[in-house]
N, C-alpha and C positions, 0 to 999 in steps of 0.2 A: 458162777452164771447162771442162772435157775427158770426155770417155763413150766408152764402147767400139763408139759406130753413131755413130745420129743422134736417136735416142729421148733423149740432153741436151737437145735443141733445146726441150723441153717446162720445161726447169729454162731456158731462153733466151729463151722465150714467159712464163713471169710473172715474172722476175726483168726485164726489158726495159719489163711494166710497170708494177712499181711501183720501179723507178728507170730514169727515159727519157731520161737524160746516159751517164748509165756508157756509156764502150765494153768489148768482148765481144770475146775474145776466144775462138775458136767450135774448138774442132778432135773431131774426131771420129778415132775409130778401126776405120775400115770395113773396113783392109785386118784385121785381126785379129777382128773382133769374130762371134760371142758371148764375153767374157768370166765370164756366168752359169755351164760349163762345168766355165772350165778350172780349174786349183791356187791356191793363195793362193800359193806363191815363183812362180808366172805371172802371177798375175797383179796383182803387185810389182813385181818385173820394165818389166811394161808400163806400168804406172802413174806412176815412175819414169822410163820415160822420154819419157810426156803432157807429165808434172809439169816435166824440168826444159825442154820445144820452147818450155814457155808466157812460163817463169823467162826462161829467153833472148832474150824479146821482151819482156820490163820491163814484165811484168801486176804489180801492187800483190797482188793475189788469187787462187788457189786457190777458186774448186768444182768439187769432186770431182765429177759431176754422171752420177755411178749406183753404183747403191745394190751392187750389189758393188764394184769399186773403197773405195766412204767402212763392208762393210763387215772389210775383208782390208789396208789399205795407207794406211791416213792417217797412224797413226802414223811408218809408215817414212818416208813422203811426208815430215811436219813433222821429222822427226832431215833428209833430206837438202838442206832444203831452208829458205835462211832465206828466205820469207816464209808469212804468215798460209794458212791449208786447214780450208775446209769444207766438210766432206761432205754431203750427204741424211740417214744415216742418225737420226739426234739429233733434228734436226726436227719430221723425223715424229711419233718419239715419241712429244717432248711433244705435240705436236697431241691423236693418241692416245687417253693416257693424260689429257689438258684431258678431253677428247671422251664418255669415256668413266663409263657412273651402272653398267656392272654387275660392271667393273672387269675384263671380259673380251676381250680385242680382239684382234681380226684382221687375220694381215700378209699378200696377194697378193703376192710378191717370185719371184726366179731362184732356181733350185738353189740357186744358190748362196750368192745371201746368207742362202736359208733354212738351209742349217747350219753357214754359218757359229755363225750365233750371236744374231749380231751387234743385232737389235731385238730379241728377250726382255733382252739385254742391258744393251740405253736405255734401252727403257721400264721397270725392273728400279730401278735410275741415276734413274726419273723420279718415281716412286712404289713400294715392293713388298706394295702388297695390291689392283695389277692383272697378269693372269697376261696375255704376247700366245701366242694358238695362231700357226704355219706355214705354208703350203701353198702349197709351189711349180704358179707358175703359167704353165709354159715353153713353152705353142704361143699362149701368148699375146701376145708381141718380136714370131715369123714373119709373123702375123696385124697388127700390124700395118702392121709393114715393106709388106705387098703391101696394104696398104689397105682392110680385110677387117673392115669395121669393124660391120658391121650383118648380118645372116642368121641364120640356123640355126647357118652351124658354128661361129663364132665364142658367138653365143648358147649355147649346147650345150655349149662349152667353157666358156666363165667359169661354165653350173651344175654341171658338175666340179670345181671350186675352188673352188665359194660352199659343194656342201655340205658337207665337215666342216667349216670357219667355222660355219655355222648349227647342226648338232649339237654343236656346240663349247658353242653360245649370245651367242657376241659380240655389241657391241653397237655397234664398231668396226670397218668397217674399210681397214686402209694399203695406198692402190697402192705399189705398195713395187719399181716401179720403173720407171723411168720412161719406160719404154715405153707404162703402164697408164693414161697417163689420156687416152689416143684412146680409154682406153673405159670412161668412166668415167655415161658415163650410161647404157649397157647393163648396168656390175654395178654399178649405182643403182638400177637397175628388176629385177635379177633380185633384188639382199639385199630389198629390199623385199620382197619374191614371196616370198623365202622364209627369209626371218632377222626380221624385226619392220617396219613401214613409220615406224616410226624408227631406223629403222638411221643410223648416220654413218659419210659414207667422207670419208674425209684421204686426199687431194692433199700429197705429202712435195715435189711439183713445186712447190708455193707453199706450202708452210713455209716452207721451202728458202728462197725468193725473200726474204719475211719475218726471219729469221736476218738473213740480209745487209745487207741494208734498220737492222739494228739495230751486228750490226757495223762496218759503214760510215762508222752517226752513231757509235757511242761514237769511236772513234781518229779520224775530223774528215779520215777518208779518203771522204767521197759529194762526186762534180765538181758544182761549181757548175751552173745551169740554163744550159741551152743551148738557144734559137732552133728550131733543130734538132734536134737532144739527142743521142743516141751513135749511132754507130755500133758491126753487125754484120762483124764478117769469120769468116768459118769455113774449115775447115783440115778436108785428111782427109786420109787417110795411101789410098786406096785412090781411084780413082772407077769408078762405073755411069752405066747408065747413064739407071736414074731417076731419080737426083738428086736433079731437081729437084722430080718429086714427093711424093717421099719427104722433105723438105728440110722441104718447104713445107705438104703435110700438119700435122707435127709443130709448128713453128715459128708457124705461121695466119697468116702473109704468106708473097711472095715472098722469090727466094733471089738473087742472085748467086752466077757459080762460083765455084767457091770454090777454096783454093786448096793444090792436093796437095804437103802439103809426104813429105818420108823421117824417118822415123826408126831 
């Protein structure tokens, strides 16, 4: 599994809950984060480098735990590598279509993911009667990295980002960035206040974990139960002094020192 930084550990967290016996290798490209502000060609190049590194470690499948990469690069990765590749866009889109009653779903994501149009395309493949309305929410990424999850600053940012979705009349809000689940409670409160008490929040990390479970079961690749469960190995391309605090926040548990790798 890889992401541009440590946000993808929210996907690891969901996957660990669903598949406790799997060994997980996580690569965070912390030296080049964020990907959401970079052009498609650069994102594709970075994604291929991360994927090749994981394949060299003998993984049985790759999960792109990054909405920006999932928006522009999965076909390129699949064409270049002989391993199954799963992303986070399609699972989130399927969950949103299943949850909506009004046929209008809102997508909170990075600028790169919104500009790609990946979520509207993914939603359209599930139902032509459902419209996806995108809203870039770039400030939430640095706020999550800093651990600034409550208070006036994140609340005002969330309020500003939700306003266009409220005006559009959505009844589902997709958390279309791996950092955003840390703001789930705040986003849900503000969405219920601004949109409707019945608004649904879709966490693409959880939806992706469900997809990975189904995929491994279908292919007969699921790990056998083990008394001690599976392991997590975290690799990064740059170590920061705040690594343990940030990583533990995203993963929801203490984490060992990461392995520093050069891509």
